[in-house]
C-alpha positions in Angstrom: -4.9 -2.0 12.5 -8.7 -2.0 12.0 -10.4 -5.3 12.6 -13.6 -7.0 13.9 -14.3 -10.3 15.5 -16.7 -12.1 17.8 -16.3 -13.2 21.4 -19.5 -15.1 21.9 -22.3 -12.6 21.4 -19.9 -9.7 21.8 -18.7 -7.9 18.7 -15.1 -6.9 19.0 -13.9 -3.8 17.2 -10.2 -2.8 17.3 -9.1 0.5 15.7 -6.0 2.6 16.4 -5.4 2.6 20.2 -8.8 1.3 21.3 -10.6 -2.0 21.6 -14.4 -1.8 21.9 -16.8 -4.7 22.8 -20.5 -4.3 22.1 -23.1 -7.0 23.0 -25.2 -7.7 19.9 -28.2 -9.3 21.7 -28.6 -7.5 25.0 -28.4 -3.9 26.1 -25.3 -4.5 28.2 -22.7 -1.9 29.0 -20.1 -1.5 26.3 -16.5 -2.3 27.2 -13.7 0.0 26.0 -10.0 -0.6 26.5 -7.7 2.3 25.6 -4.1 1.2 25.3 -2.9 4.8 25.7 -4.2 4.9 29.2 -3.1 1.4 30.2 -0.2 0.4 32.5 3.2 1.6 31.2 6.2 -0.7 31.0 8.4 -0.5 34.1 11.7 1.3 33.4 13.7 0.0 36.4 15.1 -3.5 36.0 14.4 -6.1 33.3 11.3 -8.2 32.9 11.2 -11.9 32.3 11.2 -11.5 28.6 14.0 -9.0 28.3 16.5 -9.6 25.5 19.8 -7.8 25.2 19.6 -8.1 21.5 16.2 -6.5 21.2 16.3 -2.8 20.2 14.1 -0.4 22.2 11.2 0.9 20.1 9.0 3.7 21.1 5.4 2.6 20.5 2.3 4.7 19.9 -0.1 2.3 21.8 -1.7 1.1 18.6 -3.4 -2.3 18.6 -1.6 -4.8 16.4 -3.6 -8.0 16.8 -6.2 -9.6 19.0 -7.4 -13.2 19.5 -10.5 -14.8 21.0 -10.7 -18.3 22.6 -12.9 -20.9 21.1 -15.3 -20.8 24.0 -15.6 -17.0 23.8 -14.6 -16.6 27.4 -11.1 -15.2 26.9 -9.6 -12.5 24.7 -6.1 -11.1 24.3 -4.6 -8.1 22.5 -1.2 -6.8 21.8 0.0 -3.3 20.8 3.1 -1.6 19.4 4.2 -0.7 22.9 4.7 -4.4 23.4 1.9 -5.0 25.8 0.1 -8.3 25.9 -3.2 -7.9 27.6 -5.4 -10.8 28.7 -9.2 -10.4 29.3 -12.0 -12.5 30.7 -15.2 -11.7 28.8 -17.9 -13.5 30.9 -19.8 -13.1 33.1 -18.4 -9.5 32.8 -15.3 -7.9 31.2 -12.2 -8.0 33.3 -8.6 -7.3 32.5 -6.7 -10.3 34.0 -3.1 -9.3 33.3 -0.8 -7.0 31.3 2.5 -8.6 30.3 5.3 -7.5 28.1 6.7 -9.1 24.9 10.3 -8.9 23.6 9.4 -7.6 20.2 6.2 -6.4 18.5 3.8 -9.2 17.8 2.1 -9.9 14.5 -0.6 -12.5 15.5 -2.0 -14.2 18.6 -3.9 -17.5 19.1 -5.3 -19.5 22.0 -5.0 -23.2 22.0 -8.1 -25.4 22.2 -7.6 -26.2 25.9 -7.5 -22.4 26.5 -4.6 -22.7 28.9 -2.0 -21.3 26.5 -1.7 -18.2 24.4 0.7 -18.2 21.4 2.3 -15.0 20.2 4.3 -14.6 17.0 6.6 -11.6 16.5 8.3 -9.7 13.7 11.7 -11.3 14.3 10.2 -14.8 13.6 9.9 -16.1 17.1 6.8 -17.8 18.8 6.3 -17.3 22.5 3.9 -19.3 24.7 2.1 -17.4 27.6 0.3 -19.2 30.3 -3.4 -18.4 30.8 -3.6 -20.2 34.2 -0.7 -18.2 35.5 -1.4 -14.8 34.0 1.6 -13.0 35.4 4.1 -15.5 34.2 6.5 -14.4 31.4 6.5 -15.9 28.0 8.4 -19.1 27.0 10.2 -19.2 23.6 8.8 -22.1 21.7 10.3 -21.9 18.2 11.7 -19.5 15.6 11.8 -18.8 11.9 14.5 -16.9 10.0 12.1 -14.3 8.8 9.1 -12.3 10.0 6.0 -14.3 11.1 2.7 -13.1 9.8 0.1 -15.8 10.8 -0.3 -18.7 13.2 -2.9 -21.5 13.5 -3.2 -24.8 15.3 -4.7 -28.2 14.7 -8.0 -28.7 16.5 -6.5 -31.3 18.8 -3.6 -29.0 19.8 -1.1 -31.4 18.3 0.4 -29.1 15.7 1.3 -25.5 15.5 1.3 -24.0 12.0 3.2 -20.8 11.3 3.6 -18.7 8.1 6.3 -16.2 7.3 7.4 -13.5 5.0 9.5 -15.9 2.9 6.6 -17.9 1.5 7.0 -20.8 3.9 4.3 -22.5 6.0 5.8 -24.7 8.7 4.0 -27.4 10.6 5.6 -28.4 13.9 4.4 -30.6 16.9 3.4 -28.3 19.7 5.1 -30.5 22.3 8.4 -30.4 20.4 8.3 -27.6 17.8 12.0 -28.0 17.0 11.0 -31.3 15.2 9.5 -30.1 11.9 6.6 -32.2 10.7 6.3 -30.7 7.2 6.5 -27.6 5.1 3.7 -26.4 2.8 5.6 -24.8 -0.1 4.2 -23.2 -3.2 3.3 -19.5 -2.6 5.3 -17.0 -4.5 4.9 -14.1 -2.0 4.6 -13.8 1.8 1.8 -15.9 3.5 -0.7 -13.6 5.1 -3.6 -15.8 6.3 -4.1 -19.3 7.7 -7.2 -21.3 8.6 -7.8 -24.9 9.7 -11.5 -25.4 9.0 -13.1 -27.0 12.1 -15.1 -29.4 9.9 -11.9 -30.5 8.2 -9.3 -30.9 10.9 -6.6 -32.3 8.6 -6.8 -29.5 6.0 -5.3 -26.1 5.9 -6.3 -23.0 3.9 -3.6 -20.4 3.2 -3.7 -17.0 1.6 -0.8 -15.0 0.2 0.5 -11.7 -1.2 0.6 -13.5 -4.6 -3.2 -13.4 -4.8 -3.7 -17.1 -4.4 -5.5 -19.3 -1.8 -4.3 -22.9 -1.5 -5.7 -26.0 0.2 -3.2 -28.3 1.9 -3.1 -31.6 3.7 -0.8 -30.0 6.3 0.6 -33.1 8.1 2.2 -34.3 4.8 2.7 -30.9 3.3 0.7 -32.0 0.2 -1.0 -29.3 -1.9 -4.6 -30.3 -2.8 -5.8 -27.3 -4.8 -5.1 -23.7 -5.6 -7.2 -20.7 -6.6 -5.8 -17.6 -8.3 -8.0 -14.8 -6.9 -6.4 -12.2 -9.1 -8.0 -13.7 -12.2 -11.4 -13.6 -10.5 -11.3 -9.9 -9.7 -12.7 -8.0 -12.7 -13.0 -4.6 -10.9 -9.3 -4.1 -9.9 -6.8 -2.5 -12.2 -3.6 -4.2 -13.3 -1.5 -2.7 -10.5 -4.1 -3.8 -7.8 -4.2 -7.3 -9.4 -0.5 -7.5 -9.3 -0.4 -6.8 -5.6 -3.6 -8.6 -4.6 -3.2 -9.8 -1.1 -5.5 -12.3 0.7 -5.9 -10.7 4.1 -8.6 -12.8 5.7 -9.9 -16.4 5.4 -12.8 -17.2 7.8 -15.4 -20.0 8.0 -19.0 -20.0 9.3 -19.8 -21.8 12.5 -21.6 -24.6 10.6 -18.6 -24.9 8.2 -20.8 -24.5 5.2 -19.2 -21.3 3.9 -15.6 -20.1 3.7 -15.3 -16.3 3.1 -12.2 -14.8 1.6 -11.2 -11.1 1.6 -8.5 -9.5 -0.4 -7.0 -6.2 0.6 -8.4 -3.2 -1.2 -10.8 -5.3 -3.3 -14.5 -4.7 -3.0 -15.5 -8.2 -3.9 -15.8 -11.1 -1.4 -15.3 -14.7 -2.5 -17.3 -17.6 -0.9 -16.1 -21.2 -1.1 -17.3 -24.6 0.1 -15.1 -27.6 1.1 -15.9 -31.2 -0.1 -14.1 -34.4 0.9 -15.3 -36.3 -2.2 -14.5 -35.4 -5.8 -11.5 -34.1 -7.6 -12.1 -30.5 -6.5 -12.1 -30.1 -2.8 -12.4 -26.3 -2.7 -15.3 -25.1 -4.8 -16.3 -21.5 -5.6 -19.8 -21.0 -4.3 -20.5 -17.3 -5.1 -19.1 -13.8 -5.2 -20.5 -10.7 -3.6 -19.7 -7.1 -4.6 -19.8 -4.6 -1.9 -20.5 -0.8 -2.1 -17.1 -0.1 -0.5 -13.9 -1.9 0.1 -14.1 -4.1 3.2 -11.7 -3.5 6.1 -12.5 -6.8 7.8 -15.1 -9.5 8.0 -16.3 -11.9 10.7 -19.1 -14.5 11.1 -21.3 -14.3 14.2 -22.5 -17.4 16.1 -25.6 -17.5 13.9 -23.6 -17.7 10.7 -24.3 -14.1 9.5 -21.4 -12.2 8.0 -20.5 -8.9 9.5 -18.5 -6.6 7.2 -16.6 -3.5 8.3 -16.3 -1.2 5.3 -14.3 1.9 4.4 -17.4 4.2 4.7 -18.2 6.9 7.2 -21.9 6.7 6.4 -22.5 3.0 6.9 -19.3 1.3 8.2 -21.0 -1.9 9.3 -23.3 -4.2 7.4 -24.7 -7.7 8.0 -25.2 -10.2 5.2 -27.2 -13.4 5.5 -27.2 -16.4 3.2 -30.4 -17.6 1.6 -31.5 -19.0 -1.7 -27.9 -19.6 -2.9 -26.8 -16.0 -2.5 -25.9 -13.4 0.2 -28.1 -10.4 0.9 -27.8 -7.4 3.1 -29.9 -7.3 6.3 -30.2 -3.5 6.8 -33.1 -3.8 9.2 -31.4 -6.0 11.7 -32.0 -4.8 15.3 -28.5 -6.0 16.2 -27.1 -3.8 13.5 -29.0 -0.7 14.7 -27.8 -1.3 18.3 -24.2 -1.8 17.3 -24.2 1.1 14.9 -25.4 3.5 17.7 -22.6 2.3 19.9 -20.2 2.6 17.0 -20.8 6.2 16.2 -18.3 7.8 18.7 -15.5 5.9 17.1 -16.3 6.7 13.4 -13.7 9.5 13.2 -11.0 7.1 14.5 -12.1 4.5 11.9 -12.0 7.1 9.1 -8.4 8.2 10.0 -7.3 4.6 10.5 -8.7 3.4 7.1 -6.6 6.1 5.3 -3.3 4.7 6.6 -1.1 2.6 4.3 -1.6 -1.1 3.8 0.0 -3.3 6.4 1.2 -5.6 3.7 2.5 -3.0 1.2 6.1 -3.2 2.3 6.2 -7.0 2.3 5.9 -7.5 -1.4 9.0 -8.5 -3.3 10.4 -5.8 -5.5 11.9 -7.0 -8.8 14.7 -5.2 -10.5 15.6 -5.4 -14.2 19.4 -5.5 -13.7 20.0 -7.0 -17.2 18.6 -4.0 -19.1 20.6 -1.5 -17.0 23.7 -3.6 -17.4 23.3 -3.7 -21.2 22.7 0.0 -21.4 25.9 0.8 -19.4 27.9 -1.7 -21.5 26.7 -0.1 -24.7 27.6 3.4 -23.3 31.0 2.1 -22.3 31.7 0.6 -25.7 30.7 3.9 -27.4 33.0 5.9 -25.2 35.9 3.6 -25.8 35.2 3.7 -29.6 35.1 7.5 -29.4 38.4 7.6 -27.5 40.1 5.3 -30.0 38.8 7.6 -32.9 40.3 10.7 -31.2 43.6 8.9 -30.5 43.9 7.8 -34.2 43.1 11.3 -35.4 45.7 12.9 -33.1 48.2 10.3 -34.3 47.5 11.1 -38.0 47.8 14.9 -37.4 51.1 14.4 -35.6 52.5 12.3 -38.4 51.4 14.8 -41.0 53.2 17.6 -39.1 56.4 15.5 -39.0 56.2 14.9 -42.8 55.7 18.6 -43.5 58.7 19.7 -41.3 60.9 17.0 -43.0 60.1 18.3 -46.5 61.0 21.8 -45.5 64.5 20.8 -44.4 
């Protein structure tokens, strides 16, 4: 996993086994957490989350996901060794606790009250971890029948919204998640990204492996609009368009801009949301990048930070002005972060060359009809050939019998 995010004024960078926090405004000491040197899981006895049905997997201490609380005071990460690590960011960085999950997690999210941390895993379960009691084990809240890929919540903490590999988006009351409020159905591939825009608390944006982004009224499950991002990408080839995956949907702090990133596509799409009018989701602009982005994030000032697949300039800042986005290469914050970033460039380069985390999730179609017809035709030809040989053998036998009868 290679990702960036913001925890207040701290830029969070996660790559391979490390998480690095760099303050963008002040010359404060960087914070680095290396999962490979963190506390190991106890081997004697079972922890609170132990599950007899869960297979033991040997992890490589690679970060799988991280989440930041809305206030920017808390952060959590999880890795493939099944750690769940909770941090306090201010006034200084502090590791509060290291807990263990049953199965490898796919996404994390704090609730608005910041007293609960939700973790989704690859088996389809959602666990709730207490923030106020940081050593307490997780509580199973709900489950899907397939792998969960994204989670979001309504701004009032009333609903939990989960998305899975089988194209389903499920909306459930957080207090009683077994009572399903609605389903948002319409994607043709796995759902990979969710966002409830803070300025539009009753709407949901979703992105999928089918290359579309959809706008929902999630309480009723009603689809309001859909954009096919494959048709908007002129640079990608037919194979890339076929497997275009929306991997990130994020909005600026003032809710004026919604940025959408597709995996392995060097163009970002920017949208605006409108309550009035037939079209609620309006394309604002498109921005071509010099390299494919690995991740994007807005800072508190509304500037877009882009982590790119480039060893020369992996980080760039873009600001919006005069109806378009432009690169701010002279930003002092960028220079400070870039200097702190340099020791980790080799790790970034190696991580960016790994396979897509969504590649194996795409449905594979098989043309069984063509293969069946070919085998059927081959079988008919073989049967016809056998009948021809049998008839010929029968004729030869009859001819021999006639010849021997005439000789007698």
